[in-house]
C-alpha positions as CSV (number, residue, x, y, z in Angstrom):
1,M,45.5,-27.6,32.9
2,S,48.4,-28.7,34.7
3,S,48.4,-27.4,38.9
4,S,51.7,-25.6,37.8
5,R,50.0,-23.5,34.5
6,F,46.5,-23.3,37.0
7,C,49.2,-21.0,39.6
8,R,50.6,-19.1,37.1
9,T,47.6,-18.1,35.3
10,S,46.6,-17.5,38.6
11,K,49.4,-15.2,39.7
12,V,49.0,-13.4,36.2
13,R,45.4,-12.6,36.9
14,R,45.8,-11.4,40.3
15,M,49.0,-9.0,38.8
16,L,46.5,-8.0,36.2
17,R,43.4,-7.4,38.9
18,Y,45.5,-5.6,40.7
19,A,47.0,-2.7,38.5
20,Q,43.5,-2.1,37.2
21,V,42.7,-1.4,40.9
22,C,45.4,1.0,40.7
23,A,44.7,2.5,38.3
24,F,41.4,2.9,39.4
25,R,42.8,4.4,42.5
26,A,44.5,6.6,40.7
27,F,42.4,8.4,38.4
28,G,39.6,8.5,41.6
29,L,37.4,6.2,40.3
30,L,37.1,4.6,43.6
31,W,36.8,7.4,45.7
32,A,33.6,8.2,43.4
33,A,32.0,4.7,43.9
34,R,32.9,5.4,47.8
35,W,31.2,8.5,47.5
36,Y,28.0,7.1,45.9
37,V,27.1,4.5,47.8
38,R,27.3,6.7,51.2
39,R,24.8,9.1,48.8
40,H,22.4,5.5,48.3
41,G,22.7,3.9,51.2
42,A,24.8,1.1,52.8
43,V,27.0,-2.1,51.8
44,V,26.4,-5.7,53.1
45,L,29.0,-8.3,53.3
46,T,29.1,-11.9,53.0
47,L,32.1,-13.9,54.7
48,H,31.4,-17.3,55.7
49,R,35.2,-18.8,56.7
50,V,37.6,-17.1,59.2
51,L,40.2,-19.3,59.2
52,P,43.7,-19.4,61.0
53,E,46.6,-20.0,59.1
54,S,47.1,-23.5,60.8
55,E,43.6,-24.5,59.6
56,L,43.4,-24.1,56.1
57,E,45.3,-27.1,54.9
58,R,42.5,-29.2,57.1
59,S,39.5,-27.4,55.6
60,G,37.6,-28.7,52.1
61,S,35.7,-25.1,52.1
62,L,36.6,-23.4,48.6
63,P,39.5,-20.3,48.5
64,G,36.0,-17.9,47.4
65,M,34.6,-18.9,50.9
66,V,37.6,-18.0,53.4
67,I,39.2,-15.3,54.8
68,G,42.7,-15.6,57.0
69,E,42.2,-14.6,60.6
70,T,45.4,-12.2,59.9
71,T,44.0,-10.5,57.2
72,F,40.3,-10.4,58.8
73,A,41.8,-8.2,61.5
74,A,43.3,-6.0,59.0
75,L,39.6,-5.9,57.0
76,L,38.1,-5.2,60.6
77,E,40.8,-2.5,61.5
78,Y,40.5,-0.9,58.1
79,L,36.2,-1.2,58.1
80,T,36.4,0.6,61.2
81,R,38.6,3.4,61.3
82,H,37.2,4.4,57.6
83,C,33.3,3.6,57.5
84,E,30.3,3.3,59.5
85,V,30.0,-0.6,61.0
86,I,26.3,-0.8,61.4
87,P,23.8,-3.4,62.6
88,L,21.3,-4.7,60.2
89,T,18.5,-3.0,63.2
90,I,19.1,-0.1,61.2
91,D,17.3,1.5,58.0
92,P,18.8,2.3,55.4
93,A,17.1,5.8,55.0
94,A,19.0,6.9,58.7
95,K,22.7,5.3,57.2
96,R,23.6,8.7,57.8
97,R,24.8,9.2,61.2
98,T,28.3,10.4,59.7
99,P,28.1,11.5,56.9
100,S,31.5,11.3,55.9
101,R,31.8,7.6,56.4
102,V,30.2,4.7,54.5
103,P,27.6,2.6,56.6
104,V,29.0,-1.0,56.2
105,A,27.0,-3.9,57.9
106,I,28.7,-7.7,58.3
107,T,27.0,-11.0,57.6
108,F,28.3,-14.2,58.1
109,D,26.3,-17.5,56.5
110,D,26.1,-21.5,56.9
111,G,27.4,-20.8,60.9
112,W,30.6,-22.6,61.0
113,R,32.2,-22.9,64.2
114,D,35.1,-20.8,63.6
115,T,32.7,-18.1,63.0
116,F,32.7,-18.7,66.8
117,T,36.0,-19.8,67.7
118,T,38.3,-17.2,65.4
119,A,35.8,-14.4,64.3
120,L,33.8,-13.4,67.4
121,P,36.6,-12.5,69.6
122,L,38.1,-10.3,66.6
123,L,34.9,-8.9,66.3
124,E,34.5,-7.7,69.8
125,R,38.2,-6.3,69.6
126,Y,37.0,-4.0,67.1
127,K,33.4,-3.8,68.4
128,A,32.2,-4.4,65.1
129,P,28.8,-5.8,65.2
130,C,27.5,-8.5,63.0
131,T,25.1,-11.0,61.9
132,V,25.1,-14.7,61.7
133,F,22.6,-16.9,59.5
134,V,22.8,-20.8,60.4
135,C,21.0,-23.5,59.2
136,S,18.9,-24.9,62.7
137,G,19.1,-29.1,61.1
138,L,22.7,-29.0,61.0
139,A,24.1,-28.0,64.4
140,G,26.7,-29.3,65.7
141,R,28.5,-31.3,62.5
142,T,31.5,-32.5,61.1
143,R,31.2,-31.6,57.4
144,P,28.3,-30.5,57.5
145,F,28.0,-29.0,53.4
146,W,28.2,-31.3,51.1
147,P,30.8,-28.7,48.5
148,E,33.7,-29.9,51.7
149,R,33.2,-33.6,51.1
150,V,33.6,-33.3,47.4
151,A,36.3,-31.5,47.7
152,S,37.9,-32.7,50.6
153,L,37.6,-36.2,49.0
154,W,38.4,-34.5,45.6
155,A,42.4,-33.6,46.6
156,A,42.7,-36.8,48.9
157,A,41.7,-38.8,45.1
158,H,44.2,-36.6,43.4
159,A,47.2,-36.9,46.1
160,A,46.1,-40.8,46.0
161,G,46.9,-41.1,42.5
162,N,46.1,-44.8,42.2
163,G,43.4,-43.9,39.6
164,G,42.7,-41.0,41.8
165,S,41.5,-38.9,38.6
166,A,39.3,-41.9,37.4
167,V,37.1,-41.7,40.7
168,T,36.8,-37.8,39.9
169,A,35.9,-38.7,36.3
170,L,32.6,-39.9,37.9
171,L,31.6,-36.0,38.9
172,P,29.6,-33.4,36.3
173,G,31.7,-31.1,35.2
174,S,34.9,-32.5,36.5
175,E,36.6,-31.8,33.1
176,R,36.5,-28.2,33.9
177,G,38.0,-28.9,37.3
178,L,37.0,-28.8,40.9
179,E,34.7,-25.3,41.4
180,A,33.2,-26.3,38.1
181,A,32.0,-29.9,39.5
182,I,30.6,-27.8,42.7
183,E,28.6,-25.9,40.8
184,C,27.3,-28.3,38.5
185,L,26.3,-30.5,41.1
186,K,24.5,-27.5,42.8
187,R,22.0,-27.4,40.2
188,F,21.2,-31.0,40.9
189,D,17.6,-31.7,42.8
190,P,19.1,-32.9,46.6
191,A,18.1,-36.7,45.9
192,R,19.8,-37.0,42.8
193,R,22.8,-35.3,44.5
194,E,23.2,-37.8,46.9
195,R,23.3,-40.5,44.8
196,L,26.2,-38.4,42.5
197,L,27.4,-38.6,46.1
198,E,27.7,-42.1,47.4
199,R,28.6,-43.2,44.3
200,F,31.4,-41.1,44.0
201,E,32.0,-41.8,47.4
202,A,32.1,-45.7,47.2
203,A,34.2,-45.3,44.3
204,A,37.1,-43.6,46.2
205,S,36.6,-46.0,48.7
206,A,37.0,-49.2,46.7
207,K,40.6,-47.1,45.9
208,G,41.4,-47.2,49.6
209,I,41.0,-43.5,49.2
210,C,38.7,-41.9,52.4
211,L,38.5,-38.8,53.8
212,K,41.0,-37.6,57.0
213,Q,38.8,-37.4,60.3
214,D,41.0,-34.0,61.2
215,T,39.1,-31.9,59.4
216,A,38.7,-27.9,60.3
217,D,35.2,-28.3,58.8
218,S,32.4,-28.3,61.1
219,S,29.2,-26.1,62.3
220,M,28.7,-24.4,65.8
221,D,27.0,-26.3,68.1
222,W,23.8,-24.5,70.0
223,E,25.7,-23.6,72.6
224,D,27.9,-21.9,70.1
225,V,24.8,-20.4,68.5
226,R,23.9,-19.5,71.9
227,S,26.9,-17.6,73.1
228,M,27.5,-15.5,70.3
229,A,23.8,-14.4,70.1
230,L,24.6,-13.9,74.3
231,A,27.5,-11.6,72.7
232,G,25.2,-9.0,71.0
233,V,25.1,-10.7,67.9
234,A,22.2,-10.9,65.9
235,I,21.3,-14.6,64.8
236,G,19.2,-15.0,61.4
237,S,18.1,-18.4,59.5
238,H,19.6,-19.6,56.0
239,T,17.1,-22.5,56.0
240,S,17.7,-25.5,58.1
241,S,19.3,-27.7,56.1
242,H,20.8,-25.3,53.5
243,K,18.8,-26.6,50.3
244,I,19.1,-24.0,47.5
245,L,15.1,-23.0,47.6
246,T,14.8,-22.6,43.8
247,R,15.7,-26.1,43.5
248,I,12.6,-28.5,45.8
249,P,9.1,-28.2,45.7
250,P,6.9,-25.2,47.3
251,A,5.7,-27.9,50.1
252,E,9.6,-28.3,50.9
253,V,10.5,-24.5,50.6
254,M,8.2,-23.6,53.2
255,E,8.8,-26.4,55.5
256,E,12.9,-25.1,55.3
257,V,12.2,-21.2,55.8
258,T,9.6,-22.2,58.5
259,E,10.9,-24.5,60.9
260,S,14.3,-23.0,60.8
261,R,12.9,-19.8,62.3
262,R,10.6,-22.4,64.6
263,V,13.9,-23.8,66.2
264,L,16.1,-20.7,66.5
265,Q,13.6,-19.2,68.1
266,E,12.7,-21.5,70.9
267,K,16.7,-22.4,71.3
268,L,17.3,-18.3,71.1
269,N,14.2,-17.0,73.0
270,K,14.3,-14.5,70.8
271,C,12.3,-13.2,67.4
272,C,14.3,-14.4,64.2
273,D,12.9,-12.3,61.3
274,L,16.4,-12.0,59.3
275,F,16.8,-14.3,56.4
276,S,19.8,-15.0,53.5
277,Y,18.8,-17.5,50.7
278,P,21.3,-20.2,50.4
279,N,23.3,-19.9,47.7
280,G,21.7,-16.5,46.6
281,D,19.3,-18.4,45.2
282,W,15.3,-16.5,44.9
283,S,12.8,-17.1,42.8
284,E,9.1,-15.1,43.0
285,E,7.8,-18.2,44.4
286,V,10.5,-18.5,46.9
287,K,10.5,-14.8,48.2
288,H,6.9,-14.9,49.0
289,S,7.6,-18.6,50.8
290,V,9.9,-16.1,52.9
291,A,7.4,-13.2,53.3
292,R,4.7,-15.9,54.4
293,A,7.3,-17.2,57.5
294,G,7.7,-14.0,58.8
295,Y,10.6,-13.0,58.0
296,R,11.6,-9.1,57.6
297,L,14.1,-8.9,56.0
298,A,15.9,-11.3,53.2
299,F,19.4,-11.4,51.3
300,T,20.9,-12.1,48.6
301,T,24.3,-12.8,47.4
302,A,24.0,-10.3,44.2
303,P,26.1,-7.5,44.1
304,G,24.6,-3.9,45.2
305,I,23.4,-1.5,47.7
306,W,21.3,-1.8,50.6
307,S,19.2,1.5,49.5
308,A,15.9,2.5,51.0
309,E,14.2,2.1,47.3
310,A,15.3,-1.8,47.9
311,D,13.0,-4.7,48.0
312,T,13.4,-5.9,51.6
313,L,13.3,-9.3,51.0
314,L,16.0,-9.2,48.3
315,I,19.0,-6.9,49.6
316,P,22.3,-7.1,48.0
317,R,25.3,-8.3,49.4
318,I,29.3,-8.5,48.6
319,N,31.1,-11.4,49.0
320,I,34.3,-11.1,50.8
321,S,37.6,-13.7,50.5
322,E,41.2,-13.7,51.1
323,A,41.8,-12.8,47.8
324,W,39.6,-10.5,47.0
325,V,40.6,-8.0,49.6
326,T,44.7,-9.0,49.2
327,G,47.4,-7.6,46.8
328,P,49.5,-9.7,45.5
329,S,52.0,-9.4,48.5
330,G,49.4,-11.7,50.1
331,R,48.7,-9.0,52.3
332,F,45.5,-6.6,53.3
333,S,45.2,-4.3,50.2
334,R,43.5,-1.3,51.2
335,A,42.4,-0.2,47.4
336,M,41.5,-4.0,46.7
337,C,38.9,-3.5,49.8
338,E,37.6,-0.1,48.1
339,Y,37.7,-1.7,45.2
340,R,35.6,-5.0,45.8
341,L,33.0,-2.9,48.6
342,F,32.9,0.3,46.7
343,W,33.0,-0.3,43.0
344,T,31.3,-3.3,42.7
345,A,28.6,-2.6,44.6
346,A,28.2,1.5,43.4
347,W,28.4,-0.4,39.5
348,A,26.0,-3.3,40.3
349,H,23.3,-0.3,41.6
350,F,24.4,1.7,38.4
351,R,23.9,-0.8,36.3
352,A,20.5,-2.2,37.9
353,G,19.3,1.8,37.8
354,S,19.6,1.8,34.2
355,R,17.6,-1.1,33.1
356,Q,15.0,-0.3,34.9
357,N,14.9,3.3,33.6
358,R,14.8,1.9,30.3
359,A,12.5,-1.3,31.3
360,G,10.4,2.3,32.1
361,K,10.6,3.5,28.7
362,P,7.5,3.4,26.3
């Protein structure tokens, strides 16, 4: 699919989704979803990156991981006016201090530096508590995560021409586009994936295609992390190196979750008992490892409501990016935001309850 056709298709899809959301709002479905969420518990949001306009072109992060600085400020304005922004320390059963407002918790994954430089000042301005899950072994690095390496080199290859498409064709799933290739690579074990990426980078280098040194993709160093903690931000673990835990041996899983906790507690001189699963992937064995490592709460990326009945090591979250909370104009949309926060959470929670009820029938 050509880039122009892709843009037209994306725009049409956004318009159709926006029309659907407006219809939901007109028929009172968003109000009903909000009421349902408030009745059952809280919503936990997942964000990754908050980037100013000037840094968007310097980042290799995929759109689903990014929200613009202006949009994030508008989101915080909405949350602090119409919801009760809570820390993760409050038990779900107690999340009804303001009966008319939905409790919402804000979390960030990965520990990107823009969480400190761009998100934190806005969080402080709106007095919004949050939790940041960091990878203890990737602090202070440039391009700490492999998807940004792939995306940046992919863009450089296609911009250069000169056989760039032949280079990107080395990646599995590349015929379906960049995001499909990255999703395909996630399913590989880390060692095999690294070998593939080395081949990809070597082929690009042979064509004179290299990564730009000027990048916005770097992680917080320990001084940044400590500054966030001193500012009242809760710091949790996202493993040591962001390996997908269902793709590595049990002994390595245990090392990832225990070493990260040990390092965070040593660096910050405080208890670390909050955890989020890289890519949201978990299994019963992985969950037991997280429990044995001493974590009190652990978070997935599956949508739903954080209810009092939820498994404390499988707490659902709603992913937030620019596209999920903006309308066709590109500006923040309250209707889109409420659809993403409340309808997505309520529908997932309702379906999960229906499945459990069916499973319980003789």
